[in-house]
N, C-alpha and C positions, 0 to 999 in steps of 0.2 A: 757502738756494739754494747747490746744490754748486758746486765750482770748475769743473765742466764746462759749467755753464748760462751764457748770455750774455743780458743785458737789452738788448732793444731798443725801448725807449719802451712804458710800460705794465706790467702785473703779469706775473709769470712763474709758470708751473707746474714743478714737478719732472719730470723724465724727459728723455728724448732731444730732445724739441721744446719751443721757448720760445713761448708764446701771447702775443700782445699785441692791442692794439685793432685795429692795422692789419695786423700779419702777425706769424708766428711763424718763428723760424729756429733751426736747431740749432746749436750751437757747432762740431759736427763739419762739415767743409767738404764731405763726401761727400753730405750730405742736402740737396736744395734747399730754398730759402726758399719757403714757400707761404702766400699771405695768406689771410684769413678769406673775403675775397669770392671766392676760387677754391675753397674748400671748399664755400661755399653754391652755386656753380655746379656743383660736381660732384654735390652732393646733388640739385639740381633735375634735372640730367642722367641720375641714376639714376633717379628717379621717372618722368622721361618715358620711359625705356628699359622701365621695368617696364609702363608703360601701353601701350606699343607691342608688346611682348612678349604682353599679354593680348589685344589687338588681332589679332595675327598668329596667335595659338592658336585664336581663335574663327572665322578665315577659313578654315582647311581643313575644319573641321566644317561651315560653312555651304556650301562647294563640294562636298563629299562628299554632302550631302542633295540638293544640287542635281543631281548627276551621277546619284545613285540614282534620283531622280524621274523625270529624261529616260530612263534605261534601262527603268524600270518602264513609263513611257508607250510606249516603242518595244514592249516585249513584249505589252502591252495592245492596242496597234495591231495586231500580228502575229495575235494571237487573233481580234479583230474581222474583220480580212481574211479568216481561214480560216472562220470561222463564217458570213460574209457570201457567200463563194464557195459554201459547202455549201449555204446557203439559196437562193442563186441557181440552182444546178444542180436543186434540188427544185422550185422554183417553175416553171422552164422544163418540166421533165418533165411537172408536173400540169397546167399550164395550156396547154402547146402540144401535148404528147404524149397525154394524156388527156382534154384539152378540160374540165378543171375550171375554174370561174369564177375570174377573176384575184384577187379579194379572198379566197375561200376558199383559193385555192393559196397566196397570200401568208402567209395566217394558218397553214397546215400547215407551210409551208417555213420560216418564221421561228421557229416552236415547235420545229421540230427542231434548231436552232441553239442553243437556250438551254442545254439540259444540257451539251454539250461546252464552252460558254462559260463557265459557271459554274465546272466542273472546271477547266479550263485557267487561268482568271484567278485562281482560289483558290491552286491549286497551284504553279503555274509564275510567274505574274506577281507575287502578294503571298507567295509562299512559305509559304502556311499548311499545316499537317499536321494529321492527327487528323480528326474528325468535324466538319462545321460547325455553327455555333451557328443553330439554327432562327431565332430571335427577331431576332437582329442581322446574320445573313449570308443564310441561304436565303431568307427571306421577303422581305426588302428587295430583294435581287438579283432575285428572280423578279418582283416588284412593278415595280421598275426596267424590267426586260425586257419584261414585258408591256404597260408603259405606251407604249414605244417600238414594240412590236409593234402596238398599236392605231393609233398614228400612220401606221406603214409600210403597215398592211393599207389605211386609208382612202386613203392616197396611191396605192397600187398599183392599188386598184379604181378611182381616177379616171382614172389614165393608161390602164388597161385599157379603160374606156369610150371615150376619145377615140381610141384606136388599133385600136378593134375593126375598122375598114375596112382596116387596113394588111395586107400580105401576112405570111406566117408568119415570114420572115426579119426583117422589120421589128419585129414584135412580140417576137421572141426576144431583139432588142437593147433595146426600149423597156422591157420589164417589169423585167429585172434591172437596167437602167440607172436606173429610178425607184427600186428597192429600195436600190440601193447608195447613189445620192443622199440618201435620206432618213436611211440610217444614218449616213453621213459626217457629216450636218448635227447629228445627236445625240451622235456619239462624244465631243466634248470634254466637255460637260455629264455624260455618263455616266462619264467617266473621272474627273473630279473628286469626283463622289459616290461612286464605288467607293474611291478613295484616301483622302479625307477622312472618309467616314463608314462604309461598309459593311466594309471590309476595313482599317480604320484599327487602327495597333497599340496596343491597349489599355494596355498598361504604359507606353509613352512618353507616351500622353495623360494618363494619371493622373500622371506626373512632370511634365508641363508645368503641370497645374493647382497 
């Protein structure tokens, strides 16, 4: 032990600090006395701080994904509103203006909305570029849209029958209202399927596995 070291009960190690079973103290008065319990508490606090940092770093990524999903849902809703308005205009024109039966008019009107819906959802909502994958995107999207089209056509045809005696103004409100109502009901399920299956990011999906 050098002359600069001071023993305070227990064994001593060489250096600026003197380690003991209860505390260690430097002979130099400018260095504070630090107990082993304090060192242990500092180590525990450091470990807890690292865990808090890990949790804090994961929170922004979760919040970013949530904000991205909300923005994507808003854009998808905008596309759905636009194509639904387009279909409603075509429906009224065919059914009221040209006397086409309500079921057939609904089939044609909603069919007109599928191509712009696919293009806008793929390129604007999910930011896809290049040609669409036939098996993973094109066929599933059209299948989903046609399934919604069948439900919509049946419902509008039903509404057309029960409103056949109404004046033209009444049918002009009832038919597109039925069309909009059924698509609003199916929209949530459609968005989930598009986001999680059809337009899902394949790279992220493979990384998650």
